[in-house]
N, C-alpha and C positions, 0 to 999 in steps of 0.2 A: 939158367932159365929153362933148359930142356927138362931138367928133373922136376921142376914145378909143374910143367905141362903133363908129364907122365903121372905125377901124383894126383892131379885133379881128374885125369881120365879114370884112374883106378877107383877114386872115390865115387865118381859118377856111376860106374858100373856096379859098385857095391850097393848103392842106394836102390837100384832097380832089381837087385837080386831077390827081393821079397816076392816077386811075381813068379811063383813056381808053377809047374804043370798042375799041381793039385789046386792051387788058387785059381788058375785059369778055368779049370773044370768046375770049380765051385761057383765062380761068377757066371759061367755058361749055364749052370743049373738054375741059378737065381733068375737069369734072364729068360730061360725057357719056362720056368714056373710063372713068371709075370705074364708072358705071352699066352700061356694056356689059360690063365685067369681072364685075360682080355677076350680070348675067343669064347670062353664059357659065357661071359657077360653078353657078348655080341650075338652068339648063336643060340643060347638057351634062355638066359634070364630076361633079356629085353623083349624077344618075340613072345614069350609067354605072359608078359605084362607083370612080372614079379618086381620090377623096379621101373621108376619113371625115367624118361629119357634125359632129364636134367641131371639126375643122380648118376645115370650111366655115363653121360658126357664128362661129368666131374671125375668119376673114377678112371675113365680113359685118360684124361689129362694127367691125373696124379700118377697112374701107373706108367705112362709114357715118360714123364719127368723122372721117375725112379729108374727106369731103364736107361735113360740118357745119362743119369748120374753114374751108374755102374759102367757104362761104356766109356765115358770121359775119364772117370777116376782110374779105372784099371787098364783098359786097352789103349788109352791115349796118355797114360802115365801121369795124369794130373795129381793123383794121390801122392806121388813121390816128389812133387815140386814144393817149392818154398811156400809158406803160408801167405805171403804177400801176393804172389801170383794167383794162388787159389782164391783169395778174397777179391782181388781186382776182377777176375773173370766171373766170379759168382755175382758180385754186385752189378757188373755190366749186364749180365744175363737177366737179372731181376728187373733192372730199369728197362731193358728192351721189352720184356713181357708186360711191364706196367704201361709203357707207352702204346704198345699194340692194343691192350685192353682199353685204354682211354680213347684211342682212335676208333675202335669198333663201337664203343658206347656213343661217342659223338656222331659217328656216321649213322648209327641207327636213329638217333634223335633227329638229325637233319633229314633223314629219309622220311620220317613220320610227320614232321612239323613244317617242312618247307614245301610250298606249292611248286609243281612242275612248271617250267617256263615253256 
C-alpha cells in the first residue's frame, strides 16, 4: 500500500513539471500585454472618442476573462487537471455569468417599468 502512495505522488509531481520558469515568464508576458492593452483603451482610445463605451466595455470584459483564464489555467494549475474537472468548473462559471446577466436584465426592466411605491 505504501508503494502505491509513493507512485501516485511521483506521478502527480510529473504532471505539474510542465510549468517551467520559461512558461511562467511567458504567461506573465501575456498577462502584462493584456493589461497594457486595457490601459491603452482606458487612457487613450476611450477619452479621444475613437471607440464607443459599449465596445470598450465589451473589450474590457473579454480581456479580463482572458486574463482570468491564464491565471486559473497556469497559476492555479487547472490546465493540468483532468478534463472532467475542467469542464465542470467551466460550465459552472458559464451558468453563473448567464444568471448574473439575466438578473441584471430583469432588474433593469423592473426599474424602468414598475412604479415606485
